[in-house]
BAMAR-748153 format. One record per residue (C-alpha): residue number from 1; x, y, z. Coordinates in Angstrom, 2 decimals, decimal comma. Example, Ala and Ser with C-alpha at 12.3 -4.5 7.8 and 13.67 -1.06 7.14 Angstrom:
REM residues 2
pamar n->1	X->12,30	Y->-4,50	Z->7,80
pamar n->2	X->13,67	Y->-1,06	Z->7,14
This chain:
REM residues 407
pamar n->1	X->0,04	Y->-0,07	Z->0,10
pamar n->2	X->2,82	Y->2,29	Z->1,02
pamar n->3	X->4,82	Y->1,57	Z->-2,36
pamar n->4	X->1,54	Y->2,26	Z->-4,45
pamar n->5	X->1,34	Y->5,45	Z->-2,73
pamar n->6	X->4,63	Y->6,37	Z->-3,17
pamar n->7	X->4,13	Y->5,68	Z->-6,88
pamar n->8	X->0,90	Y->7,72	Z->-7,03
pamar n->9	X->2,70	Y->11,20	Z->-5,74
pamar n->10	X->5,62	Y->10,42	Z->-7,90
pamar n->11	X->3,36	Y->10,36	Z->-10,85
pamar n->12	X->1,57	Y->13,45	Z->-9,89
pamar n->13	X->5,33	Y->15,38	Z->-9,27
pamar n->14	X->6,71	Y->14,42	Z->-12,77
pamar n->15	X->6,20	Y->16,36	Z->-15,67
pamar n->16	X->5,89	Y->13,61	Z->-18,38
pamar n->17	X->3,31	Y->12,05	Z->-16,46
pamar n->18	X->-0,22	Y->12,29	Z->-17,46
pamar n->19	X->-1,32	Y->12,95	Z->-13,92
pamar n->20	X->0,75	Y->16,06	Z->-13,12
pamar n->21	X->-1,37	Y->18,64	Z->-11,82
pamar n->22	X->0,58	Y->21,19	Z->-13,73
pamar n->23	X->-1,61	Y->20,06	Z->-16,95
pamar n->24	X->-4,51	Y->20,96	Z->-15,73
pamar n->25	X->-3,33	Y->24,46	Z->-14,73
pamar n->26	X->-2,04	Y->24,86	Z->-18,31
pamar n->27	X->-5,37	Y->23,67	Z->-19,26
pamar n->28	X->-7,08	Y->26,25	Z->-16,94
pamar n->29	X->-4,93	Y->29,19	Z->-18,09
pamar n->30	X->-5,33	Y->28,42	Z->-21,57
pamar n->31	X->-9,39	Y->29,03	Z->-21,36
pamar n->32	X->-8,74	Y->31,85	Z->-18,78
pamar n->33	X->-6,59	Y->33,80	Z->-21,44
pamar n->34	X->-8,71	Y->32,78	Z->-24,18
pamar n->35	X->-11,62	Y->34,41	Z->-22,44
pamar n->36	X->-10,04	Y->37,62	Z->-21,22
pamar n->37	X->-7,78	Y->38,44	Z->-24,25
pamar n->38	X->-10,43	Y->37,19	Z->-26,95
pamar n->39	X->-12,45	Y->40,34	Z->-25,49
pamar n->40	X->-9,27	Y->42,42	Z->-25,60
pamar n->41	X->-8,78	Y->41,49	Z->-29,33
pamar n->42	X->-12,33	Y->42,10	Z->-30,01
pamar n->43	X->-11,95	Y->45,81	Z->-29,22
pamar n->44	X->-11,09	Y->46,54	Z->-32,59
pamar n->45	X->-14,51	Y->45,30	Z->-33,91
pamar n->46	X->-16,19	Y->47,66	Z->-31,56
pamar n->47	X->-14,23	Y->50,89	Z->-32,69
pamar n->48	X->-16,08	Y->51,87	Z->-35,73
pamar n->49	X->-19,27	Y->51,21	Z->-34,74
pamar n->50	X->-18,84	Y->53,45	Z->-31,85
pamar n->51	X->-17,40	Y->56,49	Z->-33,65
pamar n->52	X->-20,56	Y->56,24	Z->-35,73
pamar n->53	X->-22,80	Y->55,92	Z->-33,13
pamar n->54	X->-21,64	Y->59,24	Z->-30,87
pamar n->55	X->-19,82	Y->60,96	Z->-33,63
pamar n->56	X->-16,47	Y->60,16	Z->-31,92
pamar n->57	X->-13,10	Y->60,36	Z->-33,39
pamar n->58	X->-11,05	Y->57,05	Z->-33,71
pamar n->59	X->-8,54	Y->58,44	Z->-31,46
pamar n->60	X->-11,20	Y->59,59	Z->-29,00
pamar n->61	X->-12,49	Y->55,91	Z->-29,23
pamar n->62	X->-9,10	Y->54,39	Z->-29,19
pamar n->63	X->-8,45	Y->56,77	Z->-25,89
pamar n->64	X->-10,26	Y->54,36	Z->-23,94
pamar n->65	X->-7,69	Y->51,73	Z->-24,77
pamar n->66	X->-4,80	Y->53,47	Z->-24,46
pamar n->67	X->-6,16	Y->54,43	Z->-20,68
pamar n->68	X->-7,03	Y->50,60	Z->-20,38
pamar n->69	X->-3,36	Y->49,30	Z->-21,42
pamar n->70	X->-1,67	Y->51,96	Z->-19,08
pamar n->71	X->-3,78	Y->51,31	Z->-15,97
pamar n->72	X->-3,49	Y->47,62	Z->-16,42
pamar n->73	X->-0,12	Y->47,04	Z->-16,45
pamar n->74	X->0,58	Y->49,49	Z->-13,65
pamar n->75	X->-2,03	Y->47,29	Z->-11,62
pamar n->76	X->-0,10	Y->44,07	Z->-13,17
pamar n->77	X->2,90	Y->44,58	Z->-11,31
pamar n->78	X->1,08	Y->44,54	Z->-7,94
pamar n->79	X->-1,26	Y->41,70	Z->-8,99
pamar n->80	X->1,92	Y->39,79	Z->-9,83
pamar n->81	X->2,85	Y->40,76	Z->-5,88
pamar n->82	X->-0,28	Y->39,48	Z->-4,82
pamar n->83	X->-0,26	Y->36,41	Z->-6,56
pamar n->84	X->3,10	Y->35,39	Z->-5,25
pamar n->85	X->1,50	Y->36,01	Z->-1,98
pamar n->86	X->-1,80	Y->34,84	Z->-1,85
pamar n->87	X->-2,00	Y->32,58	Z->-5,12
pamar n->88	X->-3,10	Y->32,81	Z->-8,29
pamar n->89	X->-7,05	Y->31,10	Z->-7,86
pamar n->90	X->-8,73	Y->34,04	Z->-6,05
pamar n->91	X->-6,57	Y->36,79	Z->-8,21
pamar n->92	X->-8,44	Y->35,10	Z->-11,49
pamar n->93	X->-11,66	Y->34,72	Z->-9,89
pamar n->94	X->-11,91	Y->37,97	Z->-9,07
pamar n->95	X->-10,33	Y->39,08	Z->-12,35
pamar n->96	X->-13,18	Y->37,34	Z->-14,28
pamar n->97	X->-16,16	Y->38,92	Z->-11,99
pamar n->98	X->-14,40	Y->42,34	Z->-13,36
pamar n->99	X->-14,39	Y->41,23	Z->-16,76
pamar n->100	X->-18,00	Y->40,44	Z->-17,38
pamar n->101	X->-18,88	Y->43,39	Z->-15,19
pamar n->102	X->-17,20	Y->45,81	Z->-17,47
pamar n->103	X->-18,79	Y->44,18	Z->-20,48
pamar n->104	X->-22,26	Y->44,33	Z->-19,33
pamar n->105	X->-22,16	Y->48,24	Z->-18,35
pamar n->106	X->-20,53	Y->48,96	Z->-21,62
pamar n->107	X->-23,58	Y->47,96	Z->-23,16
pamar n->108	X->-25,52	Y->51,02	Z->-21,36
pamar n->109	X->-23,05	Y->53,91	Z->-22,20
pamar n->110	X->-24,51	Y->57,33	Z->-23,33
pamar n->111	X->-21,02	Y->59,52	Z->-22,68
pamar n->112	X->-17,41	Y->59,61	Z->-23,11
pamar n->113	X->-16,45	Y->59,53	Z->-19,39
pamar n->114	X->-18,68	Y->56,19	Z->-19,02
pamar n->115	X->-16,92	Y->54,57	Z->-21,81
pamar n->116	X->-13,54	Y->55,59	Z->-20,49
pamar n->117	X->-14,70	Y->54,57	Z->-16,78
pamar n->118	X->-16,03	Y->51,01	Z->-17,53
pamar n->119	X->-13,12	Y->50,10	Z->-20,15
pamar n->120	X->-10,44	Y->51,88	Z->-18,67
pamar n->121	X->-10,77	Y->51,24	Z->-15,30
pamar n->122	X->-13,22	Y->48,15	Z->-14,87
pamar n->123	X->-12,20	Y->45,96	Z->-17,56
pamar n->124	X->-8,54	Y->46,81	Z->-16,52
pamar n->125	X->-8,94	Y->45,40	Z->-13,07
pamar n->126	X->-10,16	Y->41,90	Z->-14,64
pamar n->127	X->-7,18	Y->41,81	Z->-17,57
pamar n->128	X->-4,41	Y->42,98	Z->-14,85
pamar n->129	X->-5,63	Y->39,71	Z->-13,20
pamar n->130	X->-5,21	Y->37,13	Z->-15,81
pamar n->131	X->-2,26	Y->37,39	Z->-18,08
pamar n->132	X->0,41	Y->37,75	Z->-15,10
pamar n->133	X->-0,54	Y->35,31	Z->-12,77
pamar n->134	X->-1,62	Y->32,74	Z->-15,23
pamar n->135	X->2,09	Y->33,06	Z->-16,93
pamar n->136	X->4,31	Y->33,08	Z->-13,73
pamar n->137	X->2,03	Y->29,96	Z->-12,20
pamar n->138	X->2,57	Y->27,97	Z->-15,58
pamar n->139	X->6,18	Y->28,48	Z->-15,56
pamar n->140	X->6,82	Y->27,42	Z->-11,95
pamar n->141	X->5,00	Y->24,44	Z->-12,76
pamar n->142	X->7,28	Y->23,37	Z->-15,33
pamar n->143	X->11,02	Y->23,14	Z->-15,74
pamar n->144	X->12,24	Y->20,79	Z->-18,60
pamar n->145	X->8,74	Y->21,63	Z->-20,72
pamar n->146	X->8,69	Y->25,22	Z->-19,67
pamar n->147	X->8,99	Y->26,73	Z->-22,95
pamar n->148	X->6,02	Y->24,22	Z->-24,77
pamar n->149	X->3,86	Y->24,70	Z->-21,98
pamar n->150	X->3,87	Y->28,38	Z->-21,84
pamar n->151	X->3,42	Y->28,31	Z->-25,46
pamar n->152	X->0,52	Y->26,19	Z->-24,94
pamar n->153	X->-0,88	Y->28,63	Z->-22,87
pamar n->154	X->-0,56	Y->31,84	Z->-24,63
pamar n->155	X->-1,87	Y->29,89	Z->-27,32
pamar n->156	X->-5,41	Y->30,96	Z->-25,31
pamar n->157	X->-4,47	Y->34,48	Z->-26,56
pamar n->158	X->-4,74	Y->33,23	Z->-30,17
pamar n->159	X->-7,72	Y->31,18	Z->-29,75
pamar n->160	X->-9,08	Y->34,39	Z->-28,13
pamar n->161	X->-8,81	Y->36,45	Z->-31,04
pamar n->162	X->-10,03	Y->33,56	Z->-33,56
pamar n->163	X->-12,74	Y->32,87	Z->-31,80
pamar n->164	X->-13,97	Y->36,48	Z->-30,43
pamar n->165	X->-13,30	Y->38,95	Z->-33,42
pamar n->166	X->-15,40	Y->36,74	Z->-35,67
pamar n->167	X->-18,40	Y->36,48	Z->-32,91
pamar n->168	X->-17,94	Y->40,00	Z->-31,91
pamar n->169	X->-18,79	Y->41,14	Z->-35,56
pamar n->170	X->-21,38	Y->38,70	Z->-36,00
pamar n->171	X->-23,16	Y->39,76	Z->-32,66
pamar n->172	X->-22,93	Y->43,37	Z->-33,48
pamar n->173	X->-24,22	Y->42,89	Z->-37,36
pamar n->174	X->-27,10	Y->41,09	Z->-36,00
pamar n->175	X->-27,96	Y->42,37	Z->-32,63
pamar n->176	X->-26,42	Y->45,81	Z->-32,35
pamar n->177	X->-23,12	Y->46,79	Z->-30,40
pamar n->178	X->-24,76	Y->47,26	Z->-27,12
pamar n->179	X->-26,59	Y->43,67	Z->-27,18
pamar n->180	X->-22,80	Y->42,39	Z->-28,52
pamar n->181	X->-21,52	Y->43,90	Z->-24,89
pamar n->182	X->-24,04	Y->42,55	Z->-22,68
pamar n->183	X->-23,89	Y->38,95	Z->-24,25
pamar n->184	X->-20,10	Y->39,00	Z->-24,12
pamar n->185	X->-20,32	Y->39,80	Z->-20,76
pamar n->186	X->-22,84	Y->37,23	Z->-19,70
pamar n->187	X->-20,52	Y->34,55	Z->-21,57
pamar n->188	X->-17,52	Y->35,61	Z->-19,26
pamar n->189	X->-19,27	Y->35,11	Z->-16,06
pamar n->190	X->-20,83	Y->31,66	Z->-17,14
pamar n->191	X->-17,48	Y->30,24	Z->-17,97
pamar n->192	X->-14,80	Y->32,03	Z->-16,99
pamar n->193	X->-15,14	Y->32,28	Z->-12,70
pamar n->194	X->-15,73	Y->28,52	Z->-12,41
pamar n->195	X->-12,55	Y->28,02	Z->-14,66
pamar n->196	X->-10,30	Y->29,98	Z->-11,85
pamar n->197	X->-10,54	Y->27,46	Z->-9,28
pamar n->198	X->-8,50	Y->25,10	Z->-11,14
pamar n->199	X->-5,68	Y->27,33	Z->-10,99
pamar n->200	X->-3,45	Y->26,09	Z->-7,94
pamar n->201	X->0,04	Y->27,30	Z->-6,98
pamar n->202	X->2,40	Y->24,89	Z->-7,15
pamar n->203	X->2,93	Y->23,01	Z->-3,99
pamar n->204	X->6,50	Y->23,06	Z->-2,39
pamar n->205	X->6,62	Y->19,40	Z->-1,56
pamar n->206	X->5,92	Y->18,91	Z->-5,05
pamar n->207	X->9,45	Y->20,62	Z->-6,01
pamar n->208	X->12,50	Y->18,11	Z->-6,56
pamar n->209	X->15,62	Y->18,89	Z->-4,93
pamar n->210	X->17,01	Y->20,25	Z->-8,10
pamar n->211	X->13,72	Y->22,61	Z->-8,73
pamar n->212	X->14,18	Y->23,89	Z->-4,69
pamar n->213	X->17,94	Y->24,24	Z->-5,79
pamar n->214	X->16,64	Y->26,72	Z->-8,49
pamar n->215	X->14,39	Y->28,28	Z->-6,34
pamar n->216	X->17,20	Y->29,48	Z->-3,89
pamar n->217	X->19,01	Y->30,88	Z->-6,68
pamar n->218	X->16,39	Y->33,05	Z->-8,29
pamar n->219	X->16,92	Y->36,73	Z->-7,87
pamar n->220	X->14,43	Y->39,39	Z->-6,07
pamar n->221	X->13,31	Y->42,00	Z->-8,29
pamar n->222	X->15,48	Y->44,45	Z->-6,83
pamar n->223	X->18,41	Y->42,63	Z->-7,86
pamar n->224	X->16,88	Y->42,08	Z->-11,32
pamar n->225	X->16,55	Y->45,58	Z->-11,87
pamar n->226	X->19,87	Y->46,13	Z->-11,53
pamar n->227	X->20,98	Y->43,66	Z->-14,66
pamar n->228	X->21,38	Y->44,80	Z->-18,41
pamar n->229	X->19,10	Y->41,70	Z->-19,42
pamar n->230	X->15,75	Y->42,81	Z->-17,43
pamar n->231	X->15,82	Y->46,35	Z->-18,94
pamar n->232	X->16,40	Y->44,69	Z->-22,45
pamar n->233	X->13,45	Y->42,62	Z->-22,05
pamar n->234	X->11,65	Y->45,45	Z->-21,06
pamar n->235	X->12,26	Y->47,73	Z->-23,92
pamar n->236	X->11,91	Y->44,82	Z->-26,56
pamar n->237	X->8,54	Y->43,89	Z->-25,26
pamar n->238	X->7,46	Y->47,64	Z->-25,69
pamar n->239	X->8,59	Y->47,83	Z->-29,06
pamar n->240	X->6,73	Y->44,52	Z->-30,15
pamar n->241	X->4,03	Y->45,63	Z->-28,13
pamar n->242	X->3,85	Y->49,02	Z->-30,01
pamar n->243	X->3,62	Y->46,96	Z->-33,67
pamar n->244	X->1,27	Y->44,30	Z->-32,15
pamar n->245	X->-1,28	Y->46,07	Z->-31,06
pamar n->246	X->-1,48	Y->49,14	Z->-33,09
pamar n->247	X->-2,08	Y->46,76	Z->-35,89
pamar n->248	X->-4,56	Y->44,53	Z->-34,12
pamar n->249	X->-6,95	Y->47,13	Z->-32,59
pamar n->250	X->-6,68	Y->49,29	Z->-36,11
pamar n->251	X->-7,16	Y->45,70	Z->-38,38
pamar n->252	X->-10,56	Y->45,87	Z->-38,65
pamar n->253	X->-10,83	Y->49,71	Z->-39,44
pamar n->254	X->-7,89	Y->49,34	Z->-42,01
pamar n->255	X->-9,53	Y->46,33	Z->-43,72
pamar n->256	X->-12,79	Y->47,82	Z->-44,17
pamar n->257	X->-11,45	Y->51,10	Z->-45,39
pamar n->258	X->-9,96	Y->49,36	Z->-47,87
pamar n->259	X->-13,31	Y->47,95	Z->-49,06
pamar n->260	X->-13,69	Y->44,79	Z->-46,76
pamar n->261	X->-17,24	Y->44,02	Z->-44,78
pamar n->262	X->-17,24	Y->44,10	Z->-41,14
pamar n->263	X->-17,84	Y->40,14	Z->-41,15
pamar n->264	X->-14,62	Y->39,64	Z->-43,44
pamar n->265	X->-12,43	Y->42,28	Z->-41,69
pamar n->266	X->-13,05	Y->40,10	Z->-38,21
pamar n->267	X->-12,31	Y->36,90	Z->-40,15
pamar n->268	X->-8,92	Y->38,93	Z->-41,06
pamar n->269	X->-8,58	Y->39,04	Z->-36,99
pamar n->270	X->-9,38	Y->35,62	Z->-36,67
pamar n->271	X->-7,00	Y->34,45	Z->-39,26
pamar n->272	X->-4,48	Y->36,09	Z->-37,02
pamar n->273	X->-5,52	Y->34,45	Z->-33,94
pamar n->274	X->-5,99	Y->31,11	Z->-35,42
pamar n->275	X->-2,65	Y->30,95	Z->-37,40
pamar n->276	X->-0,75	Y->32,07	Z->-33,95
pamar n->277	X->-2,01	Y->28,80	Z->-31,86
pamar n->278	X->-0,03	Y->26,48	Z->-33,52
pamar n->279	X->2,94	Y->29,06	Z->-33,74
pamar n->280	X->3,00	Y->29,71	Z->-29,97
pamar n->281	X->2,91	Y->26,09	Z->-29,05
pamar n->282	X->5,89	Y->25,29	Z->-31,87
pamar n->283	X->7,87	Y->27,85	Z->-30,86
pamar n->284	X->7,59	Y->27,07	Z->-27,21
pamar n->285	X->8,69	Y->23,45	Z->-28,01
pamar n->286	X->11,52	Y->24,91	Z->-30,54
pamar n->287	X->12,63	Y->27,52	Z->-27,84
pamar n->288	X->13,49	Y->23,91	Z->-25,58
pamar n->289	X->15,66	Y->23,01	Z->-27,98
pamar n->290	X->17,39	Y->26,15	Z->-29,79
pamar n->291	X->16,85	Y->28,52	Z->-27,20
pamar n->292	X->14,58	Y->30,84	Z->-26,13
pamar n->293	X->16,74	Y->34,38	Z->-27,92
pamar n->294	X->17,06	Y->32,51	Z->-31,29
pamar n->295	X->13,35	Y->31,51	Z->-31,76
pamar n->296	X->12,32	Y->35,27	Z->-30,53
pamar n->297	X->14,56	Y->36,95	Z->-33,11
pamar n->298	X->13,29	Y->34,66	Z->-35,93
pamar n->299	X->9,74	Y->35,64	Z->-34,92
pamar n->300	X->10,37	Y->39,47	Z->-34,84
pamar n->301	X->12,03	Y->38,73	Z->-38,59
pamar n->302	X->8,63	Y->37,34	Z->-39,83
pamar n->303	X->6,97	Y->39,97	Z->-38,31
pamar n->304	X->8,92	Y->42,38	Z->-39,97
pamar n->305	X->8,10	Y->40,44	Z->-43,49
pamar n->306	X->4,69	Y->40,43	Z->-42,46
pamar n->307	X->3,98	Y->44,61	Z->-41,55
pamar n->308	X->6,19	Y->45,19	Z->-45,09
pamar n->309	X->3,92	Y->43,33	Z->-46,74
pamar n->310	X->0,61	Y->45,17	Z->-44,89
pamar n->311	X->2,00	Y->48,33	Z->-46,62
pamar n->312	X->0,94	Y->47,24	Z->-50,21
pamar n->313	X->-2,14	Y->45,32	Z->-49,31
pamar n->314	X->-4,91	Y->46,49	Z->-51,12
pamar n->315	X->-6,73	Y->43,21	Z->-51,92
pamar n->316	X->-8,47	Y->40,74	Z->-49,65
pamar n->317	X->-6,63	Y->37,84	Z->-50,72
pamar n->318	X->-3,01	Y->40,48	Z->-49,80
pamar n->319	X->-4,75	Y->40,59	Z->-46,22
pamar n->320	X->-5,21	Y->37,43	Z->-45,47
pamar n->321	X->-1,88	Y->36,27	Z->-46,58
pamar n->322	X->-0,53	Y->39,38	Z->-44,26
pamar n->323	X->-2,84	Y->37,64	Z->-41,28
pamar n->324	X->-1,60	Y->33,99	Z->-41,78
pamar n->325	X->2,26	Y->35,75	Z->-41,70
pamar n->326	X->1,60	Y->37,93	Z->-38,84
pamar n->327	X->-0,09	Y->35,70	Z->-37,18
pamar n->328	X->2,82	Y->33,36	Z->-37,17
pamar n->329	X->5,48	Y->35,62	Z->-36,43
pamar n->330	X->3,46	Y->37,28	Z->-33,12
pamar n->331	X->2,23	Y->33,65	Z->-32,28
pamar n->332	X->5,95	Y->32,79	Z->-32,24
pamar n->333	X->7,23	Y->35,67	Z->-30,29
pamar n->334	X->4,22	Y->35,81	Z->-27,91
pamar n->335	X->5,20	Y->32,05	Z->-27,11
pamar n->336	X->8,56	Y->32,09	Z->-25,61
pamar n->337	X->8,33	Y->35,69	Z->-23,98
pamar n->338	X->6,68	Y->34,48	Z->-20,74
pamar n->339	X->9,58	Y->32,17	Z->-20,33
pamar n->340	X->12,07	Y->34,84	Z->-20,17
pamar n->341	X->11,81	Y->35,76	Z->-16,45
pamar n->342	X->11,88	Y->32,53	Z->-14,90
pamar n->343	X->15,15	Y->31,21	Z->-17,19
pamar n->344	X->16,75	Y->34,47	Z->-15,91
pamar n->345	X->15,49	Y->35,54	Z->-12,72
pamar n->346	X->14,49	Y->32,25	Z->-11,35
pamar n->347	X->10,70	Y->31,98	Z->-9,35
pamar n->348	X->11,91	Y->33,64	Z->-6,25
pamar n->349	X->9,62	Y->37,28	Z->-7,55
pamar n->350	X->8,60	Y->35,59	Z->-10,65
pamar n->351	X->5,20	Y->36,96	Z->-10,50
pamar n->352	X->6,60	Y->40,21	Z->-9,38
pamar n->353	X->9,04	Y->40,59	Z->-12,21
pamar n->354	X->6,85	Y->39,27	Z->-15,19
pamar n->355	X->4,53	Y->41,86	Z->-13,75
pamar n->356	X->6,85	Y->44,50	Z->-14,00
pamar n->357	X->7,61	Y->43,65	Z->-17,60
pamar n->358	X->4,07	Y->43,45	Z->-18,77
pamar n->359	X->3,57	Y->47,01	Z->-17,13
pamar n->360	X->6,24	Y->47,91	Z->-19,41
pamar n->361	X->4,68	Y->46,22	Z->-22,61
pamar n->362	X->1,78	Y->48,27	Z->-21,30
pamar n->363	X->4,04	Y->51,50	Z->-22,68
pamar n->364	X->3,55	Y->49,82	Z->-25,80
pamar n->365	X->0,44	Y->48,73	Z->-25,90
pamar n->366	X->-1,11	Y->52,25	Z->-24,76
pamar n->367	X->1,21	Y->54,16	Z->-26,93
pamar n->368	X->0,85	Y->52,43	Z->-30,68
pamar n->369	X->-3,02	Y->52,34	Z->-31,03
pamar n->370	X->-3,43	Y->55,66	Z->-30,03
pamar n->371	X->-0,48	Y->57,46	Z->-32,20
pamar n->372	X->-1,96	Y->55,20	Z->-34,81
pamar n->373	X->-5,28	Y->56,59	Z->-34,55
pamar n->374	X->-3,82	Y->60,24	Z->-34,11
pamar n->375	X->-1,99	Y->59,43	Z->-37,44
pamar n->376	X->-5,21	Y->58,38	Z->-39,05
pamar n->377	X->-7,25	Y->61,57	Z->-37,86
pamar n->378	X->-4,61	Y->63,72	Z->-39,63
pamar n->379	X->-3,87	Y->62,09	Z->-42,60
pamar n->380	X->-6,99	Y->60,07	Z->-43,34
pamar n->381	X->-4,60	Y->57,04	Z->-44,10
pamar n->382	X->-3,35	Y->54,13	Z->-42,40
pamar n->383	X->0,05	Y->53,98	Z->-44,32
pamar n->384	X->1,85	Y->56,30	Z->-42,23
pamar n->385	X->0,60	Y->53,99	Z->-38,51
pamar n->386	X->2,04	Y->50,69	Z->-40,80
pamar n->387	X->5,55	Y->52,48	Z->-41,22
pamar n->388	X->5,73	Y->53,04	Z->-37,98
pamar n->389	X->4,91	Y->49,67	Z->-36,90
pamar n->390	X->7,88	Y->48,59	Z->-39,34
pamar n->391	X->10,34	Y->50,90	Z->-37,38
pamar n->392	X->9,01	Y->49,48	Z->-34,21
pamar n->393	X->9,37	Y->45,92	Z->-35,20
pamar n->394	X->13,39	Y->46,90	Z->-36,32
pamar n->395	X->13,89	Y->48,28	Z->-32,86
pamar n->396	X->12,26	Y->45,20	Z->-30,99
pamar n->397	X->14,85	Y->42,98	Z->-33,16
pamar n->398	X->18,03	Y->45,30	Z->-32,28
pamar n->399	X->17,54	Y->45,39	Z->-28,65
pamar n->400	X->16,75	Y->41,54	Z->-28,30
pamar n->401	X->20,09	Y->40,57	Z->-30,11
pamar n->402	X->21,46	Y->41,45	Z->-26,89
pamar n->403	X->19,72	Y->39,09	Z->-24,74
pamar n->404	X->21,87	Y->36,77	Z->-22,73
pamar n->405	X->21,43	Y->34,45	Z->-19,99
pamar n->406	X->22,23	Y->36,03	Z->-16,44
pamar n->407	X->25,71	Y->34,56	Z->-15,02
């Protein structure tokens, strides 16, 4: 009886075992990121309907997203510290409540200040409690398969874009934007909150001697601040986020400006998300073999190719071709980014370190879409916005070339 119990415990603490609880955590985090970031990616689908309904400029509508990006990434740092102290289950459960609540009250807006408050504040509270806790938790559960499992978890972001963008476009075209917000909020409340209870912090007694040693050697966040690699990671996140989120938020508007219907434009975003799913998983697996940096840089080079192609894409088939290449490239980079902090700095303050890096990425998320909208309002064209994304991608490549593990 004792031998059977020991065997069962070992099977639950070995990454290769199908009984290892870390796989349940990966599945739950996948679903959490799918729903949370599915709503983020659907923001661009609401952009033109809101601007048309209230007579707002695109920079005014995009300003709410900038407000969200700044606030939620500031909150991500503090949420990361809370996750390190209290565990991820309650953090993600509360996040799910705010996600659904924000969508439901957005269906009732009548003014700009309401839009900025409901999306910029309440939605930020929801998203801040998802990405950093989910990625830090998965990273802690795995070592040998960390790249693969982080990539598998981030595939939830791509799946969110794949499902929610066309779904939102269909809801808006069928029921209007107000009912679309209401339906999305109810869906999140039904499915997200129950999922959060399965996301548990890795128990100390599940760690092998090697994993415990790795935790002892970890850097605290203050020591991480003192390293060049920390800031190199942070600035690479900023530049990549500018290019990625500027395009994702304005993709539907750009495509409809070039003659697409809103449903087909929503499908372009869906293709980006769909093609990123296998890329995120494969990039994580590849990074376990050839290294995070090589996989990261290769993905950014493909992103530069895709954005350059977008500059000349005027026909539907060209936009869908862009969507495939861009999805593969962004999926590749996003699939390995969350694994860098655990690789470079260890687990001691992993949630807080990843949260701070996400906060830096949020600077790009906030700056890029708003500047892109401002450029459009001035020039009535998205061409200069695309050039900005090309330059930002080049900057991200150059910064990422200096990345290397800390000795």
